[in-house]
Structures are given as structure tokens and as C-alpha cells.
C-alpha positions as CSV (number, residue, x, y, z in Angstrom):
1,M,22.4,-5.0,-4.6
2,A,22.0,-1.3,-5.5
3,A,25.4,-1.2,-7.2
4,F,24.6,-4.4,-9.1
5,K,21.3,-3.1,-10.5
6,S,22.1,0.5,-11.2
7,G,25.8,0.9,-10.8
8,Q,25.2,3.4,-8.0
9,F,24.2,3.3,-4.3
10,T,21.4,5.4,-3.1
11,Q,21.9,7.5,0.0
12,T,20.4,4.7,2.1
13,G,22.2,2.0,0.3
14,L,18.9,0.5,-0.9
15,Y,18.1,0.1,-4.5
16,R,15.2,2.2,-5.9
17,N,13.9,1.7,-9.4
18,I,13.7,5.2,-11.0
19,A,10.9,4.0,-13.4
20,N,8.4,2.6,-10.9
21,G,9.7,3.4,-7.4
22,D,10.3,-0.2,-6.4
23,M,12.7,-0.7,-3.5
24,G,14.8,-3.7,-2.5
25,L,13.7,-3.4,1.2
26,D,14.8,-6.9,2.2
27,A,18.3,-5.4,2.6
28,N,17.0,-3.2,5.4
29,P,17.3,-5.2,8.7
30,S,14.4,-3.2,10.3
31,Y,12.1,-4.2,7.4
32,V,12.5,-7.9,7.9
33,A,12.9,-7.8,11.7
34,Q,10.5,-9.5,14.1
35,G,9.0,-7.5,17.0
36,N,9.0,-4.1,15.4
37,K,6.8,-1.4,16.9
38,P,3.1,-1.3,16.2
39,M,1.8,1.6,14.2
40,L,0.8,4.6,16.4
41,S,-1.5,7.3,15.3
42,A,0.0,10.8,15.9
43,R,-3.1,12.5,14.5
44,D,-6.3,13.6,16.3
45,P,-9.0,11.1,15.2
46,N,-11.5,14.0,15.1
47,C,-10.2,15.2,11.8
48,H,-12.4,16.3,8.9
49,T,-12.1,16.8,5.2
50,T,-12.5,20.3,3.7
51,Q,-14.3,21.6,0.7
52,A,-10.9,22.4,-0.9
53,I,-9.9,18.7,-0.6
54,I,-13.3,17.6,-1.9
55,D,-13.0,20.0,-4.9
56,Y,-9.4,18.8,-5.6
57,A,-10.5,15.2,-5.5
58,R,-13.4,15.8,-7.8
59,T,-11.0,17.4,-10.4
60,L,-8.6,14.5,-10.1
61,L,-11.5,12.0,-10.6
62,K,-12.6,13.8,-13.7
63,E,-9.0,13.7,-15.0
64,I,-8.4,10.0,-14.4
65,G,-12.0,8.8,-15.2
66,G,-13.1,5.2,-14.6
67,R,-14.3,3.6,-11.4
68,V,-12.5,4.5,-8.2
69,V,-12.3,2.9,-4.8
70,L,-10.7,5.2,-2.2
71,T,-8.2,3.3,-0.1
72,L,-6.7,4.5,3.2
73,V,-3.0,3.6,3.5
74,P,-1.9,3.0,7.1
75,H,0.3,5.8,8.3
76,S,0.7,7.7,11.6
77,Q,-1.1,10.7,9.9
78,S,-4.0,8.7,8.4
79,C,-7.5,9.7,9.5
80,V,-10.3,7.3,9.0
81,Q,-12.9,10.0,9.7
82,Q,-11.5,12.3,7.0
83,A,-11.3,9.4,4.5
84,D,-14.9,8.4,5.2
85,E,-16.2,12.0,4.8
86,L,-14.3,12.3,1.5
87,A,-15.6,9.0,0.2
88,K,-19.2,10.0,1.1
89,A,-18.8,13.5,-0.5
90,L,-17.5,11.9,-3.7
91,N,-19.9,8.9,-3.6
92,L,-17.0,6.5,-3.6
93,E,-16.5,3.2,-1.8
94,L,-13.8,3.2,0.9
95,V,-11.5,0.5,2.0
96,A,-9.9,1.4,5.3
97,P,-7.9,-1.2,7.2
98,P,-7.9,-1.8,10.9
99,F,-4.5,-0.5,12.0
100,D,-4.2,-3.0,14.9
101,G,-1.2,-5.3,14.4
102,M,0.3,-3.2,11.6
103,T,4.0,-3.2,12.5
104,T,6.4,-0.6,11.2
105,V,10.1,0.1,10.7
106,D,9.7,3.5,12.4
107,G,6.6,3.5,14.6
108,G,4.1,4.8,12.1
109,G,5.4,6.1,8.8
110,H,6.5,2.9,6.9
111,L,5.2,-0.6,7.3
112,D,7.7,-3.4,7.8
113,R,7.3,-6.7,5.9
114,N,4.8,-8.2,8.4
115,G,2.7,-5.0,8.4
116,A,2.8,-4.7,4.6
117,E,1.7,-8.3,4.2
118,R,-1.1,-7.8,6.7
119,Y,-2.2,-4.6,4.9
120,T,-2.0,-6.1,1.4
121,S,-4.0,-9.2,2.5
122,F,-6.7,-7.0,3.9
123,L,-6.8,-4.7,0.9
124,V,-7.1,-7.6,-1.6
125,R,-9.8,-9.3,0.5
126,E,-11.8,-6.1,0.7
127,I,-11.4,-4.6,-2.7
128,V,-12.8,-7.6,-4.5
129,K,-16.0,-7.0,-2.5
130,T,-16.5,-3.5,-3.9
131,E,-19.1,-2.7,-6.6
132,A,-16.4,-0.9,-8.6
133,F,-14.3,-4.1,-8.7
134,K,-17.3,-6.3,-9.5
135,Q,-18.2,-3.9,-12.4
136,A,-14.7,-3.8,-13.7
137,F,-14.2,-7.6,-13.6
138,P,-17.7,-9.2,-14.0
139,N,-17.7,-12.9,-13.8
140,R,-13.9,-13.1,-13.6
141,F,-13.3,-13.0,-9.8
142,S,-15.4,-13.9,-6.8
143,A,-15.1,-12.4,-3.4
144,T,-16.4,-15.7,-1.9
145,K,-13.5,-17.8,-3.2
């Protein structure tokens, strides 16, 4: 697949689009396997944001403009408490998934197909409920459908 699309194989043998980062993960047997390990947190859940992180995030928000919803991506180093503190400090809405049932190819760093589908379904269901989404798309989508 990699050789067909780009003429070259990557180190892993998986195709990766240079322009947008897309990967052909279906070629990875671990990605499509059933019974992969659930995500495990390797981080102390009592983790806090810092003023430096808040300041950096404020600068980024000014640069990008628009409405923002902070989303927490499942990972072994994710911290719900830190994300919640950051969202409150920046007056942003937060969408943080329950990590239960998220399966991975490596125990916590990368979701497999089942984990990715579970996360994406949760994200889509929740993001349409946010005020930022409703303001960006008034009368076009309904969270109740």
C-alpha cells in the first residue's frame, strides 16, 4: 500500500500522507485485532496545570481566534484534572471522554480501531452539545437528533 501510494515504504511499512498525516492503519494487525489491551493511565491523576501552560494556551487562543472547545485525547499520559483546570482558567468548554473500554495497540499510547471508533463516537455526540458548536452552526445541527 505504501509503495503504491508514495513509491516508498515508511520505516513501519505503513503509508503516511505527508500533507495531512493520514495513515493506512488497517495494514497494522494490532490496529484491527480484537481483544487488545485497555488503556492504562501511567500518570498520577492528581496533576495540575501551571500558569506557564495557561499563558501559552491564552497566546495560542489569541493567534487562532474563533470559538474553541478543549478536547482531551485518550492517552496514557492524559490528565482529566489538568484539562479541567485549563478549561476553567481559559473559560472554555471541555469534552473529556471516559477512558473505560478504550482499547489500544500498545496499552495506552495509540488507540486501536475499536478504541478510536469509541472515542470518535463520544466526541461527536458531546461536541454538538457545546455552546461553541451551537453558536458556530445555529439551526443546522441538533444534539437531540
